[in-house]
Every structure is written in structure tokens, then in C-alpha cells.
C-alpha positions in Angstrom: 105.8 93.5 110.8 104.7 92.5 114.2 101.5 94.3 115.7 100.7 93.7 119.2 97.7 94.1 121.1 98.0 98.0 121.5 98.7 98.6 118.4 95.7 96.4 117.2 93.5 98.7 119.5 94.8 101.9 117.9 93.7 100.5 114.3 90.5 98.7 115.1 86.9 100.2 116.4 86.4 96.7 118.2 86.7 96.1 122.1 86.2 93.4 124.4 84.2 90.7 123.8 84.4 91.6 120.0 87.6 91.9 119.4 89.1 88.7 117.8 92.7 88.5 116.8 95.3 89.2 119.5 98.6 89.7 117.4 99.4 90.3 113.9 102.7 88.0 113.3 103.0 88.6 109.5 101.8 91.6 107.2 103.0 92.3 103.3 101.3 95.7 102.6 98.3 95.2 99.8 99.3 91.2 99.8 98.5 89.3 102.7 98.8 88.9 106.6 99.0 86.3 109.4 97.2 86.8 113.0 96.9 85.0 116.3 93.7 84.3 118.5 94.3 82.4 121.4 90.9 80.8 122.1 90.2 81.1 126.1 87.2 79.2 127.7 86.8 82.5 129.5 85.4 83.9 126.2 81.3 85.3 127.0 79.6 82.7 124.2 80.9 79.3 125.6 78.7 78.9 128.6 75.9 78.7 125.8 77.7 77.7 123.1 77.7 74.8 123.9 77.0 73.9 127.7 79.1 70.9 128.2 80.8 71.2 124.8 82.3 74.2 124.3 82.8 75.3 120.5 84.3 78.9 119.2 81.1 80.1 117.0 82.2 79.7 113.4 81.0 82.9 112.0 83.4 84.5 114.4 86.2 82.9 112.8 84.8 85.5 109.9 84.8 87.9 111.6 88.4 87.5 112.5 89.5 87.3 108.9 87.8 90.8 108.5 89.3 92.5 111.0 92.5 91.2 110.1 91.8 92.7 106.4 91.2 96.1 108.3 94.6 95.8 110.1 96.2 94.6 106.6 94.4 98.1 104.6 95.6 100.3 107.5 99.4 98.7 107.1 98.9 99.4 103.7 98.0 103.3 104.1 94.5 102.9 102.5 92.7 103.8 106.0 92.6 106.4 108.7 91.1 104.8 111.5 90.4 108.6 113.1 88.0 109.1 110.0 87.1 106.2 108.0 85.2 102.6 108.7 86.5 99.5 107.2 83.0 97.9 106.5 82.7 94.3 106.0 80.6 93.7 102.8 79.8 90.1 101.8 80.9 86.7 102.0 81.3 84.0 99.5 82.2 80.4 99.4 82.5 80.1 103.3 83.5 76.4 104.6 83.6 75.6 107.8 85.6 72.3 108.1 86.7 71.5 111.9 85.4 72.8 114.9 87.5 75.5 117.3 87.6 74.7 121.1 89.1 76.4 124.3 92.6 76.1 124.2 93.2 76.3 120.5 95.6 78.5 118.8 93.9 80.3 115.9 96.1 81.1 113.1 94.1 83.4 110.7 95.2 84.3 107.4 94.1 86.9 104.8 95.7 87.1 101.2 94.9 89.8 98.7 92.6 88.6 95.6 91.9 92.4 94.4 92.0 95.8 95.6 90.4 98.8 93.6 89.9 101.8 95.0 88.2 101.7 98.2 87.0 97.8 98.2 89.2 94.8 99.1 88.5 91.0 98.2 90.5 88.5 99.9 90.6 85.0 100.5 90.9 83.9 104.3 91.6 81.1 106.6 90.9 80.3 110.3 93.9 76.9 111.1 94.4 75.2 114.1 97.5 73.1 114.3 97.8 72.9 110.4 94.3 72.0 110.3 91.8 73.9 108.0 89.1 75.2 110.2 87.2 77.5 108.2 87.6 79.6 104.7 86.1 82.2 102.6 86.1 85.0 100.5 85.4 88.3 101.9 84.8 91.7 100.9 85.0 94.6 102.4 85.1 98.6 101.6 86.2 101.6 103.3 83.9 104.3 104.0 83.7 107.3 105.7 82.4 107.5 108.9 80.0 110.2 108.2 78.4 108.0 105.8 78.9 104.6 107.4 75.4 105.5 109.6 73.2 106.4 106.2 
């Protein structure tokens, strides 16, 4: 499965500047997914992170992994974006190993570790040119939109 930006926008509630995946290039429902993020100097955080030495904020690589988890859940027939949200619930074993800079083509990968009821646990990775930049175990839950504000 290949999801372009238009399909991603129909699935995720995120919009610029917080949409952090550009294209889903591989997806195996209930198992794994891979996506691309093209890191551009034009992104709004670079002037302040850091002036003269722009670095993609490491925590945003975790958010990109969580967004890819949501697309994976949608493709696994587990989420209805009109009535449900995929809510990031936890991070374990996060490690930031290498900086990500403008011009990098970031490969985001998630592999399902567990999926029970409305809870998803995945191992995520952010890779540039075969160099591991970040990794973590991520936990998320599917929640009704009516309950999200509680």
C-alpha cells in the first residue's frame, strides 16, 4: 500500500506545521509500516532550533512515529477518523542517536509489538541513509472523539 499526502490528510487530524509524514511507502495491516518525511529548511522550528545549526527536534521524530501508527491502525480497519481519535499514550526506551538536519530524507518505521482491543504498542525507528537517528517503544489508544476532551 502506498498512501500519498492526500490520503494521509483524510486519515490524520494533523495539519501543517504539525503533519510529520509525507508519504507511506509500505504498509502491512496489523504488522508494520514505513513512511517518508522530507526534512526542509523551510519548516517553522528551524530558525529557533538552532540558529546557524538547524537540527530537526528529536521529539518530533517520535511524533512522526505516532502519526504513522495511526495510519497503520486506520489501514488495519481499527479506526474511523470521523468518530475516533488515535491518542498517543506513552513512550518507553526512547533513544536519540544521530541528528536529523534539513535536506535529510527521514524514513519512519513502526512494527507492531502488541495490539489488543483499542491499545497499540509499536517499536518505532527514524532512519536517514541507513543511519539510526531515533528509536522508541510507543503506546497509543483508539478513543471516541466524544471522550477525548474528558
